[in-house]
LOKEVO-477252 format. One record per atom (N, C-alpha, C, O): x, y, z; atom name; chain; residue number from 0. Coordinates in pm, whole numbers, plus 50000, padded with zeros to 5 digits. Atoms other than C-alpha are relative to their C-alpha. Layout:
[pt [X Y Z] "CA" "A" NUM]
...
END
This chain:
[pt [50084 50094 49927] "N" "A" 0]
[pt [27657 27109 02733] "CA" "A" 0]
[pt [50036 49856 49964] "C" "A" 0]
[pt [50042 49771 50051] "O" "A" 0]
[pt [49973 50137 50043] "N" "A" 1]
[pt [27744 26801 02526] "CA" "A" 1]
[pt [50122 49943 50070] "C" "A" 1]
[pt [50119 49828 50114] "O" "A" 1]
[pt [49878 50049 49933] "N" "A" 2]
[pt [28096 26774 02675] "CA" "A" 2]
[pt [49971 49962 50144] "C" "A" 2]
[pt [50022 49862 50193] "O" "A" 2]
[pt [50032 50026 49861] "N" "A" 3]
[pt [27953 26790 03026] "CA" "A" 3]
[pt [49919 49871 50011] "C" "A" 3]
[pt [49944 49789 50099] "O" "A" 3]
[pt [50081 50121 49997] "N" "A" 4]
[pt [27694 26522 02952] "CA" "A" 4]
[pt [50087 49877 49981] "C" "A" 4]
[pt [50070 49777 50051] "O" "A" 4]
[pt [49912 50114 50023] "N" "A" 5]
[pt [27961 26292 02817] "CA" "A" 5]
[pt [50086 49975 50123] "C" "A" 5]
[pt [50114 49860 50157] "O" "A" 5]
[pt [49919 50013 49879] "N" "A" 6]
[pt [28170 26360 03124] "CA" "A" 6]
[pt [49922 49924 50107] "C" "A" 6]
[pt [49975 49830 50166] "O" "A" 6]
[pt [50079 50059 49893] "N" "A" 7]
[pt [27891 26265 03363] "CA" "A" 7]
[pt [49957 49858 49971] "C" "A" 7]
[pt [49941 49779 50064] "O" "A" 7]
[pt [50042 50136 50033] "N" "A" 8]
[pt [27787 25953 03176] "CA" "A" 8]
[pt [50103 49897 50044] "C" "A" 8]
[pt [50071 49780 50060] "O" "A" 8]
[pt [49895 50092 49957] "N" "A" 9]
[pt [28118 25802 03282] "CA" "A" 9]
[pt [49991 49966 50149] "C" "A" 9]
[pt [50052 49869 50193] "O" "A" 9]
[pt [50016 50029 49858] "N" "A" 10]
[pt [28018 25817 03650] "CA" "A" 10]
[pt [49894 49893 50017] "C" "A" 10]
[pt [49779 49913 49977] "O" "A" 10]
[pt [50096 50110 49986] "N" "A" 11]
[pt [27851 25486 03740] "CA" "A" 11]
[pt [49871 50040 50070] "C" "A" 11]
[pt [49765 49987 50038] "O" "A" 11]
[pt [50120 49962 49924] "N" "A" 12]
[pt [27610 25654 03980] "CA" "A" 12]
[pt [49894 50066 49913] "C" "A" 12]
[pt [49776 50064 49948] "O" "A" 12]
[pt [50095 49932 50087] "N" "A" 13]
[pt [27448 25846 03693] "CA" "A" 13]
[pt [49955 49915 49882] "C" "A" 13]
[pt [49878 49962 49799] "O" "A" 13]
[pt [50045 50088 50107] "N" "A" 14]
[pt [27403 25549 03458] "CA" "A" 14]
[pt [49853 49969 50023] "C" "A" 14]
[pt [49809 49950 50136] "O" "A" 14]
[pt [50142 50029 49989] "N" "A" 15]
[pt [27039 25484 03387] "CA" "A" 15]
[pt [49912 50124 50003] "C" "A" 15]
[pt [49790 50113 49997] "O" "A" 15]
[pt [50079 49877 50005] "N" "A" 16]
[pt [26932 25848 03393] "CA" "A" 16]
[pt [49972 50036 49855] "C" "A" 16]
[pt [50055 50014 49768] "O" "A" 16]
[pt [50030 49957 50136] "N" "A" 17]
[pt [26756 25984 03088] "CA" "A" 17]
[pt [50061 50138 49974] "C" "A" 17]
[pt [50113 50202 50065] "O" "A" 17]
[pt [49932 49877 50042] "N" "A" 18]
[pt [26877 26289 02896] "CA" "A" 18]
[pt [49952 50122 50079] "C" "A" 18]
[pt [50034 50206 50116] "O" "A" 18]
[pt [50050 49883 49927] "N" "A" 19]
[pt [26650 26540 03074] "CA" "A" 19]
[pt [50056 50004 50142] "C" "A" 19]
[pt [50083 50112 50195] "O" "A" 19]
[pt [49941 50003 49866] "N" "A" 20]
[pt [26782 26424 03412] "CA" "A" 20]
[pt [50147 50037 49995] "C" "A" 20]
[pt [50199 50102 50086] "O" "A" 20]
[pt [49860 49964 50016] "N" "A" 21]
[pt [27137 26456 03285] "CA" "A" 21]
[pt [50018 50150 49983] "C" "A" 21]
[pt [50117 50206 50030] "O" "A" 21]
[pt [49990 49855 50018] "N" "A" 22]
[pt [27071 26816 03185] "CA" "A" 22]
[pt [50003 50067 50137] "C" "A" 22]
[pt [50083 50157 50160] "O" "A" 22]
[pt [50002 49943 49865] "N" "A" 23]
[pt [26983 26898 03548] "CA" "A" 23]
[pt [50130 49975 50074] "C" "A" 23]
[pt [50182 50063 50142] "O" "A" 23]
[pt [49873 50033 49935] "N" "A" 24]
[pt [27294 26721 03673] "CA" "A" 24]
[pt [50112 50084 49939] "C" "A" 24]
[pt [50196 50137 50011] "O" "A" 24]
[pt [49895 49926 50072] "N" "A" 25]
[pt [27510 26889 03409] "CA" "A" 25]
[pt [50005 50146 50045] "C" "A" 25]
[pt [50113 50203 50062] "O" "A" 25]
[pt [50004 49860 49959] "N" "A" 26]
[pt [27395 27235 03514] "CA" "A" 26]
[pt [50058 50020 50139] "C" "A" 26]
[pt [50096 50131 50175] "O" "A" 26]
[pt [49946 49992 49864] "N" "A" 27]
[pt [27515 27156 03867] "CA" "A" 27]
[pt [50148 49964 50007] "C" "A" 27]
[pt [50209 49972 50114] "O" "A" 27]
[pt [49863 50048 50003] "N" "A" 28]
[pt [27856 27032 03761] "CA" "A" 28]
[pt [50096 50110 49955] "C" "A" 28]
[pt [50060 50198 49877] "O" "A" 28]
[pt [49900 49902 50043] "N" "A" 29]
[pt [28174 27233 03726] "CA" "A" 29]
[pt [50125 49928 49949] "C" "A" 29]
[pt [50151 49813 49984] "O" "A" 29]
[pt [49872 50051 50049] "N" "A" 30]
[pt [28501 27180 03545] "CA" "A" 30]
[pt [50111 50078 50068] "C" "A" 30]
[pt [50096 50196 50100] "O" "A" 30]
[pt [49889 49935 49931] "N" "A" 31]
[pt [28834 27256 03703] "CA" "A" 31]
[pt [50130 49965 49929] "C" "A" 31]
[pt [50155 49848 49898] "O" "A" 31]
[pt [49865 50021 50053] "N" "A" 32]
[pt [29180 27300 03554] "CA" "A" 32]
[pt [50096 49998 50118] "C" "A" 32]
[pt [50088 50081 50209] "O" "A" 32]
[pt [49901 50012 49893] "N" "A" 33]
[pt [29465 27189 03777] "CA" "A" 33]
[pt [50138 50000 49935] "C" "A" 33]
[pt [50168 49915 49851] "O" "A" 33]
[pt [49866 49989 50057] "N" "A" 34]
[pt [29820 27295 03693] "CA" "A" 34]
[pt [50093 49894 50057] "C" "A" 34]
[pt [50074 49846 50169] "O" "A" 34]
[pt [49899 50097 49957] "N" "A" 35]
[pt [30114 27058 03714] "CA" "A" 35]
[pt [50054 50039 50138] "C" "A" 35]
[pt [50085 50155 50164] "O" "A" 35]
[pt [49949 49988 49863] "N" "A" 36]
[pt [30231 27009 04076] "CA" "A" 36]
[pt [49905 50072 50096] "C" "A" 36]
[pt [49941 50098 50210] "O" "A" 36]
[pt [50101 49940 49912] "N" "A" 37]
[pt [29913 27173 04213] "CA" "A" 37]
[pt [49914 49889 50062] "C" "A" 37]
[pt [49908 49778 50010] "O" "A" 37]
[pt [50084 50095 49929] "N" "A" 38]
[pt [29678 27000 04456] "CA" "A" 38]
[pt [49855 50010 49952] "C" "A" 38]
[pt [49800 50120 49941] "O" "A" 38]
[pt [50144 50006 50023] "N" "A" 39]
[pt [29328 26890 04357] "CA" "A" 39]
[pt [49931 50010 50136] "C" "A" 39]
[pt [49833 50083 50151] "O" "A" 39]
[pt [50041 49989 49860] "N" "A" 40]
[pt [29270 26837 04731] "CA" "A" 40]
[pt [50116 49951 50085] "C" "A" 40]
[pt [50206 49883 50036] "O" "A" 40]
[pt [49891 50034 49909] "N" "A" 41]
[pt [29492 26789 05034] "CA" "A" 41]
[pt [49954 49902 50108] "C" "A" 41]
[pt [49837 49898 50146] "O" "A" 41]
[pt [50022 50088 49887] "N" "A" 42]
[pt [29518 26527 05301] "CA" "A" 42]
[pt [49943 50083 50115] "C" "A" 42]
[pt [49997 50188 50149] "O" "A" 42]
[pt [50064 49928 49891] "N" "A" 43]
[pt [29286 26635 05583] "CA" "A" 43]
[pt [49886 50091 49956] "C" "A" 43]
[pt [49806 50134 50039] "O" "A" 43]
[pt [50113 49923 50050] "N" "A" 44]
[pt [29049 26833 05358] "CA" "A" 44]
[pt [49872 49919 50015] "C" "A" 44]
[pt [49877 49796 50015] "O" "A" 44]
[pt [50127 50073 49993] "N" "A" 45]
[pt [28680 26746 05392] "CA" "A" 45]
[pt [49972 49924 49870] "C" "A" 45]
[pt [50003 49972 49761] "O" "A" 45]
[pt [50041 50080 50116] "N" "A" 46]
[pt [28554 26471 05160] "CA" "A" 46]
[pt [49859 50043 49965] "C" "A" 46]
[pt [49763 50005 50032] "O" "A" 46]
[pt [50133 49950 50034] "N" "A" 47]
[pt [28267 26646 04986] "CA" "A" 47]
[pt [49977 50018 49850] "C" "A" 47]
[pt [49878 50079 49810] "O" "A" 47]
[pt [50012 49982 50145] "N" "A" 48]
[pt [28323 26629 04609] "CA" "A" 48]
[pt [50045 49873 49927] "C" "A" 48]
[pt [50140 49807 49968] "O" "A" 48]
[pt [49961 50108 50090] "N" "A" 49]
[pt [28337 26364 04338] "CA" "A" 49]
[pt [50078 50064 49885] "C" "A" 49]
[pt [50037 50167 49832] "O" "A" 49]
[pt [49917 49950 50110] "N" "A" 50]
[pt [28608 26417 04075] "CA" "A" 50]
[pt [50012 49893 49893] "C" "A" 50]
[pt [50044 49778 49923] "O" "A" 50]
[pt [49977 50087 50115] "N" "A" 51]
[pt [28618 26260 03730] "CA" "A" 51]
[pt [50116 50059 49922] "C" "A" 51]
[pt [50108 50172 49873] "O" "A" 51]
[pt [49881 49952 50070] "N" "A" 52]
[pt [28960 26291 03570] "CA" "A" 52]
[pt [49974 49992 49849] "C" "A" 52]
[pt [49950 49884 49795] "O" "A" 52]
[pt [50022 49994 50144] "N" "A" 53]
[pt [28917 26404 03209] "CA" "A" 53]
[pt [50131 50004 49923] "C" "A" 53]
[pt [50140 49948 49814] "O" "A" 53]
[pt [49870 49991 50065] "N" "A" 54]
[pt [29280 26482 03122] "CA" "A" 54]
[pt [50106 50018 50107] "C" "A" 54]
[pt [50081 50080 50211] "O" "A" 54]
[pt [49890 49987 49905] "N" "A" 55]
[pt [29612 26459 03299] "CA" "A" 55]
[pt [50008 49883 50096] "C" "A" 55]
[pt [49925 49792 50093] "O" "A" 55]
[pt [49979 50106 49902] "N" "A" 56]
[pt [29742 26240 03579] "CA" "A" 56]
[pt [50021 50062 50138] "C" "A" 56]
[pt [50072 50173 50151] "O" "A" 56]
[pt [49983 49959 49861] "N" "A" 57]
[pt [29739 26268 03957] "CA" "A" 57]
[pt [50068 49888 50077] "C" "A" 57]
[pt [50040 49770 50055] "O" "A" 57]
[pt [49949 50099 49906] "N" "A" 58]
[pt [29947 26095 04218] "CA" "A" 58]
[pt [49927 50021 50131] "C" "A" 58]
[pt [49906 50134 50176] "O" "A" 58]
[pt [50070 49997 49872] "N" "A" 59]
[pt [29766 26009 04538] "CA" "A" 59]
[pt [50103 49969 50107] "C" "A" 59]
[pt [50156 49858 50113] "O" "A" 59]
[pt [49892 50013 49902] "N" "A" 60]
[pt [30006 26064 04827] "CA" "A" 60]
[pt [49952 50030 50141] "C" "A" 60]
[pt [49862 50111 50163] "O" "A" 60]
[pt [50026 49975 49858] "N" "A" 61]
[pt [29996 26051 05203] "CA" "A" 61]
[pt [50132 50033 50065] "C" "A" 61]
[pt [50233 49968 50040] "O" "A" 61]
[pt [49881 49963 49924] "N" "A" 62]
[pt [30246 26223 05428] "CA" "A" 62]
[pt [49982 49944 50141] "C" "A" 62]
[pt [49884 49974 50209] "O" "A" 62]
[pt [50008 50062 49868] "N" "A" 63]
[pt [30316 26025 05744] "CA" "A" 63]
[pt [50036 50102 50107] "C" "A" 63]
[pt [50084 50212 50077] "O" "A" 63]
[pt [49964 49912 49888] "N" "A" 64]
[pt [30366 26179 06088] "CA" "A" 64]
[pt [50150 50030 50002] "C" "A" 64]
[pt [50192 50135 50051] "O" "A" 64]
[pt [49854 49981 50006] "N" "A" 65]
[pt [30741 26136 06029] "CA" "A" 65]
[pt [50043 50084 49880] "C" "A" 65]
[pt [50161 50113 49863] "O" "A" 65]
[pt [49968 49917 50115] "N" "A" 66]
[pt [30718 26341 05709] "CA" "A" 66]
[pt [50032 49922 49873] "C" "A" 66]
[pt [50067 49982 49771] "O" "A" 66]
[pt [49977 50081 50121] "N" "A" 67]
[pt [30760 26049 05466] "CA" "A" 67]
[pt [49880 50009 49908] "C" "A" 67]
[pt [49766 50014 49955] "O" "A" 67]
[pt [50108 49997 50099] "N" "A" 68]
[pt [30557 26062 05145] "CA" "A" 68]
[pt [49979 49859 49945] "C" "A" 68]
[pt [50072 49797 49893] "O" "A" 68]
[pt [50035 50132 50052] "N" "A" 69]
[pt [30378 25740 05051] "CA" "A" 69]
[pt [49908 50022 49880] "C" "A" 69]
[pt [49805 50087 49892] "O" "A" 69]
[pt [50084 49989 50119] "N" "A" 70]
[pt [30239 25717 04697] "CA" "A" 70]
[pt [49909 49878 49996] "C" "A" 70]
[pt [49955 49765 49987] "O" "A" 70]
[pt [50098 50108 50005] "N" "A" 71]
[pt [29918 25512 04695] "CA" "A" 71]
[pt [49972 49954 49858] "C" "A" 71]
[pt [49959 49835 49832] "O" "A" 71]
[pt [50042 50034 50134] "N" "A" 72]
[pt [29837 25529 04327] "CA" "A" 72]
[pt [50028 50118 49907] "C" "A" 72]
[pt [50052 50230 49952] "O" "A" 72]
[pt [49998 49897 50104] "N" "A" 73]
[pt [29864 25722 04002] "CA" "A" 73]
[pt [49876 49974 49916] "C" "A" 73]
[pt [49854 49864 49867] "O" "A" 73]
[pt [50125 50015 50075] "N" "A" 74]
[pt [29534 25785 03826] "CA" "A" 74]
[pt [49997 50097 49884] "C" "A" 74]
[pt [50066 50199 49885] "O" "A" 74]
[pt [50007 49917 50120] "N" "A" 75]
[pt [29443 25931 03490] "CA" "A" 75]
[pt [49860 50008 49944] "C" "A" 75]
[pt [49762 49979 50013] "O" "A" 75]
[pt [50129 49976 50065] "N" "A" 76]
[pt [29163 26003 03243] "CA" "A" 76]
[pt [49903 49883 50014] "C" "A" 76]
[pt [49940 49767 49997] "O" "A" 76]
[pt [50105 50099 49985] "N" "A" 77]
[pt [28837 25822 03305] "CA" "A" 77]
[pt [49985 49945 50141] "C" "A" 77]
[pt [49888 49876 50172] "O" "A" 77]
[pt [50008 50052 49863] "N" "A" 78]
[pt [28911 25745 03670] "CA" "A" 78]
[pt [49929 50100 50090] "C" "A" 78]
[pt [49932 50221 50067] "O" "A" 78]
[pt [50083 49922 49909] "N" "A" 79]
[pt [28693 25869 03955] "CA" "A" 79]
[pt [50063 50002 50138] "C" "A" 79]
[pt [50113 49901 50186] "O" "A" 79]
[pt [49956 49984 49861] "N" "A" 80]
[pt [28797 26003 04294] "CA" "A" 80]
[pt [49883 50049 50083] "C" "A" 80]
[pt [49814 50142 50043] "O" "A" 80]
[pt [50095 49949 49903] "N" "A" 81]
[pt [28562 26041 04587] "CA" "A" 81]
[pt [49854 49972 49975] "C" "A" 81]
[pt [49769 50046 50024] "O" "A" 81]
[pt [50141 50030 50026] "N" "A" 82]
[pt [28242 25878 04461] "CA" "A" 82]
[pt [49922 49983 50130] "C" "A" 82]
[pt [49805 50018 50137] "O" "A" 82]
[pt [50069 50021 49872] "N" "A" 83]
[pt [28161 25786 04820] "CA" "A" 83]
[pt [49976 50131 50075] "C" "A" 83]
[pt [49904 50132 50175] "O" "A" 83]
[pt [50022 49870 49935] "N" "A" 84]
[pt [28173 26157 04913] "CA" "A" 84]
[pt [49853 50037 50006] "C" "A" 84]
[pt [49810 50109 50095] "O" "A" 84]
[pt [50141 49966 50006] "N" "A" 85]
[pt [27808 26178 04818] "CA" "A" 85]
[pt [49921 49935 50113] "C" "A" 85]
[pt [49809 49977 50142] "O" "A" 85]
[pt [50076 50079 49904] "N" "A" 86]
[pt [27710 25931 05089] "CA" "A" 86]
[pt [50066 49988 50137] "C" "A" 86]
[pt [50010 49924 50226] "O" "A" 86]
[pt [49928 50013 49873] "N" "A" 87]
[pt [27963 25966 05372] "CA" "A" 87]
[pt [49955 50105 50101] "C" "A" 87]
[pt [49884 50199 50068] "O" "A" 87]
[pt [50024 49901 49895] "N" "A" 88]
[pt [27939 26150 05701] "CA" "A" 88]
[pt [50062 50133 49960] "C" "A" 88]
[pt [50161 50137 49887] "O" "A" 88]
[pt [49951 49867 50035] "N" "A" 89]
[pt [27993 26523 05675] "CA" "A" 89]
[pt [50138 50029 50055] "C" "A" 89]
[pt [50205 50120 50006] "O" "A" 89]
[pt [49871 49970 49939] "N" "A" 90]
[pt [28304 26507 05891] "CA" "A" 90]
[pt [50115 49913 49950] "C" "A" 90]
[pt [50221 49911 50012] "O" "A" 90]
[pt [49893 50082 50057] "N" "A" 91]
[pt [28506 26264 05674] "CA" "A" 91]
[pt [50109 50091 49942] "C" "A" 91]
[pt [50080 50197 49888] "O" "A" 91]
[pt [49888 49926 50056] "N" "A" 92]
[pt [28853 26384 05571] "CA" "A" 92]
[pt [50077 49911 49903] "C" "A" 92]
[pt [50081 49789 49919] "O" "A" 92]
[pt [49915 50076 50093] "N" "A" 93]
[pt [29077 26282 05282] "CA" "A" 93]
[pt [50120 49945 50075] "C" "A" 93]
[pt [50182 50015 50155] "O" "A" 93]
[pt [49884 50062 49934] "N" "A" 94]
[pt [29345 26039 05398] "CA" "A" 94]
[pt [50126 50016 49915] "C" "A" 94]
[pt [50234 49974 49956] "O" "A" 94]
[pt [49886 49975 50089] "N" "A" 95]
[pt [29570 26139 05107] "CA" "A" 95]
[pt [49975 50128 49922] "C" "A" 95]
[pt [49864 50181 49924] "O" "A" 95]
[pt [50010 49884 50087] "N" "A" 96]
[pt [29637 26431 04874] "CA" "A" 96]
[pt [50004 49954 49855] "C" "A" 96]
[pt [50060 49848 49825] "O" "A" 96]
[pt [49993 50025 50144] "N" "A" 97]
[pt [29588 26437 04496] "CA" "A" 97]
[pt [50079 50114 49937] "C" "A" 97]
[pt [50037 50229 49941] "O" "A" 97]
[pt [49909 49901 50056] "N" "A" 98]
[pt [29874 26616 04321] "CA" "A" 98]
[pt [50011 49977 49849] "C" "A" 98]
[pt [50037 49865 49805] "O" "A" 98]
[pt [49992 50011 50146] "N" "A" 99]
[pt [29873 26688 03945] "CA" "A" 99]
[pt [50143 49974 49957] "C" "A" 99]
[pt [50235 50048 49995] "O" "A" 99]
[pt [49867 50034 50055] "N" "A" 100]
[pt [30168 26525 03769] "CA" "A" 100]
[pt [50023 50074 49868] "C" "A" 100]
[pt [50135 50082 49819] "O" "A" 100]
[pt [49998 49922 50123] "N" "A" 101]
[pt [30085 26730 03458] "CA" "A" 101]
[pt [49874 50086 50001] "C" "A" 101]
[pt [49785 50064 50084] "O" "A" 101]
[pt [50122 49920 50007] "N" "A" 102]
[pt [29828 26991 03362] "CA" "A" 102]
[pt [49882 49906 49982] "C" "A" 102]
[pt [49889 49812 49904] "O" "A" 102]
[pt [50113 50093 49999] "N" "A" 103]
[pt [29488 26831 03419] "CA" "A" 103]
[pt [49867 50074 49994] "C" "A" 103]
[pt [49859 50194 50022] "O" "A" 103]
[pt [50138 49951 50002] "N" "A" 104]
[pt [29114 26880 03374] "CA" "A" 104]
[pt [49913 49898 50070] "C" "A" 104]
[pt [49922 49778 50042] "O" "A" 104]
[pt [50091 50090 49928] "N" "A" 105]
[pt [28851 26734 03608] "CA" "A" 105]
[pt [49859 50058 49998] "C" "A" 105]
[pt [49839 50180 49994] "O" "A" 105]
[pt [50139 49961 49977] "N" "A" 106]
[pt [28472 26741 03632] "CA" "A" 106]
[pt [49973 49981 50148] "C" "A" 106]
[pt [50014 49881 50207] "O" "A" 106]
[pt [50025 50002 49856] "N" "A" 107]
[pt [28352 26816 03986] "CA" "A" 107]
[pt [49850 50005 50028] "C" "A" 107]
[pt [49775 50076 49961] "O" "A" 107]
[pt [50140 50004 49959] "N" "A" 108]
[pt [28021 26739 04155] "CA" "A" 108]
[pt [49998 49987 50151] "C" "A" 108]
[pt [50038 49884 50204] "O" "A" 108]
[pt [49992 49998 49854] "N" "A" 109]
[pt [27981 26832 04522] "CA" "A" 109]
[pt [49880 49931 50065] "C" "A" 109]
[pt [49775 49912 50003] "O" "A" 109]
[pt [50109 50060 49922] "N" "A" 110]
[pt [27770 26667 04790] "CA" "A" 110]
[pt [49882 50095 50008] "C" "A" 110]
[pt [49767 50052 49996] "O" "A" 110]
[pt [50109 49903 49992] "N" "A" 111]
[pt [27569 26989 04825] "CA" "A" 111]
[pt [49922 50006 49869] "C" "A" 111]
[pt [49799 50011 49871] "O" "A" 111]
[pt [50067 50000 50130] "N" "A" 112]
[pt [27494 26994 04451] "CA" "A" 112]
[pt [49914 49874 49986] "C" "A" 112]
[pt [49802 49881 49936] "O" "A" 112]
[pt [50071 50127 50007] "N" "A" 113]
[pt [27390 26628 04474] "CA" "A" 113]
[pt [49874 50005 50087] "C" "A" 113]
[pt [49766 49967 50041] "O" "A" 113]
[pt [50115 49991 49910] "N" "A" 114]
[pt [27161 26689 04774] "CA" "A" 114]
[pt [49894 50095 49945] "C" "A" 114]
[pt [49774 50067 49956] "O" "A" 114]
[pt [50096 49905 50059] "N" "A" 115]
[pt [27001 26991 04603] "CA" "A" 115]
[pt [49922 49934 49886] "C" "A" 115]
[pt [49801 49954 49874] "O" "A" 115]
[pt [50067 50070 50109] "N" "A" 116]
[pt [26925 26777 04296] "CA" "A" 116]
[pt [49899 49899 50052] "C" "A" 116]
[pt [49789 49888 49998] "O" "A" 116]
[pt [50091 50100 49943] "N" "A" 117]
[pt [26770 26502 04509] "CA" "A" 117]
[pt [49874 50066 50055] "C" "A" 117]
[pt [49764 50013 50039] "O" "A" 117]
[pt [50115 49930 49942] "N" "A" 118]
[pt [26545 26752 04686] "CA" "A" 118]
[pt [49906 50052 49891] "C" "A" 118]
[pt [49784 50053 49910] "O" "A" 118]
[pt [50081 49944 50109] "N" "A" 119]
[pt [26426 26903 04356] "CA" "A" 119]
[pt [49935 49892 49915] "C" "A" 119]
[pt [49833 49918 49850] "O" "A" 119]
[pt [50046 50102 50093] "N" "A" 120]
[pt [26373 26573 04176] "CA" "A" 120]
[pt [49992 49863 50067] "C" "A" 120]
[pt [50090 49788 50067] "O" "A" 120]
[pt [50015 50130 49932] "N" "A" 121]
[pt [26235 26272 04369] "CA" "A" 121]
[pt [50022 49880 49908] "C" "A" 121]
[pt [50070 49776 49953] "O" "A" 121]
[pt [49976 50112 50093] "N" "A" 122]
[pt [26245 26052 04055] "CA" "A" 122]
[pt [50149 49971 49986] "C" "A" 122]
[pt [50191 49856 49977] "O" "A" 122]
[pt [49855 50014 50006] "N" "A" 123]
[pt [26617 26114 04034] "CA" "A" 123]
[pt [50049 49926 50125] "C" "A" 123]
[pt [50133 49837 50117] "O" "A" 123]
[pt [49962 50065 49873] "N" "A" 124]
[pt [26650 26014 04401] "CA" "A" 124]
[pt [49968 49851 49997] "C" "A" 124]
[pt [50049 49770 50042] "O" "A" 124]
[pt [50039 50141 50007] "N" "A" 125]
[pt [26464 25688 04338] "CA" "A" 125]
[pt [50097 49922 49911] "C" "A" 125]
[pt [50135 49810 49945] "O" "A" 125]
[pt [49906 50069 50089] "N" "A" 126]
[pt [26696 25599 04048] "CA" "A" 126]
[pt [50136 49981 50068] "C" "A" 126]
[pt [50200 49877 50052] "O" "A" 126]
[pt [49873 50011 49928] "N" "A" 127]
[pt [27002 25667 04264] "CA" "A" 127]
[pt [49990 49891 50106] "C" "A" 127]
[pt [50083 49812 50123] "O" "A" 127]
[pt [50020 50105 49899] "N" "A" 128]
[pt [26860 25448 04542] "CA" "A" 128]
[pt [50001 49863 49934] "C" "A" 128]
[pt [50059 49769 49989] "O" "A" 128]
[pt [49997 50129 50072] "N" "A" 129]
[pt [26802 25168 04289] "CA" "A" 129]
[pt [50142 49963 49960] "C" "A" 129]
[pt [50182 49847 49973] "O" "A" 129]
[pt [49860 50027 50037] "N" "A" 130]
[pt [27159 25202 04164] "CA" "A" 130]
[pt [50077 49949 50122] "C" "A" 130]
[pt [50150 49850 50112] "O" "A" 130]
[pt [49928 50040 49878] "N" "A" 131]
[pt [27292 25178 04520] "CA" "A" 131]
[pt [49956 49862 50046] "C" "A" 131]
[pt [50038 49782 50093] "O" "A" 131]
[pt [50050 50131 49963] "N" "A" 132]
[pt [27068 24880 04590] "CA" "A" 132]
[pt [50062 49890 49914] "C" "A" 132]
[pt [50100 49785 49966] "O" "A" 132]
[pt [49938 50097 50090] "N" "A" 133]
[pt [27202 24697 04284] "CA" "A" 133]
[pt [50147 49982 50034] "C" "A" 133]
[pt [50199 49870 50029] "O" "A" 133]
[pt [49858 50006 49966] "N" "A" 134]
[pt [27557 24780 04385] "CA" "A" 134]
[pt [50020 49917 50126] "C" "A" 134]
[pt [50113 49837 50134] "O" "A" 134]
[pt [49990 50079 49875] "N" "A" 135]
[pt [27500 24637 04735] "CA" "A" 135]
[pt [49968 49853 49974] "C" "A" 135]
[pt [50030 49764 50032] "O" "A" 135]
[pt [50040 50135 50028] "N" "A" 136]
[pt [27329 24329 04594] "CA" "A" 136]
[pt [50112 49922 49934] "C" "A" 136]
[pt [50095 49804 49903] "O" "A" 136]
END
């Protein structure tokens, strides 16, 4: 449990939650191992999960209609992918793929898990709304 809590504390959206709220979030979170040269997600997949990179590196690549590969970025431990997945339309798709450059570990939190938590805990929802309001301000 402690490792998961530490993992989630790195996500800005969960800052400000107390320990009991983190326990509920932690129970909804999963960890995923991604082998070198494997995809975390592919271009065109639905955007529905937030990923926190705990170990390893990923290259973010887009394949053009002509078949060229464009590398947007290389990300590593502590970086977040897809935070906006929690708030976007259900039909959004990834515009790039995330490919592991080495064996990697990520924490995953899906939109469905997030929505289930909000429904069960209105206080949690209010804190998230406050966070978003501060971010917009």
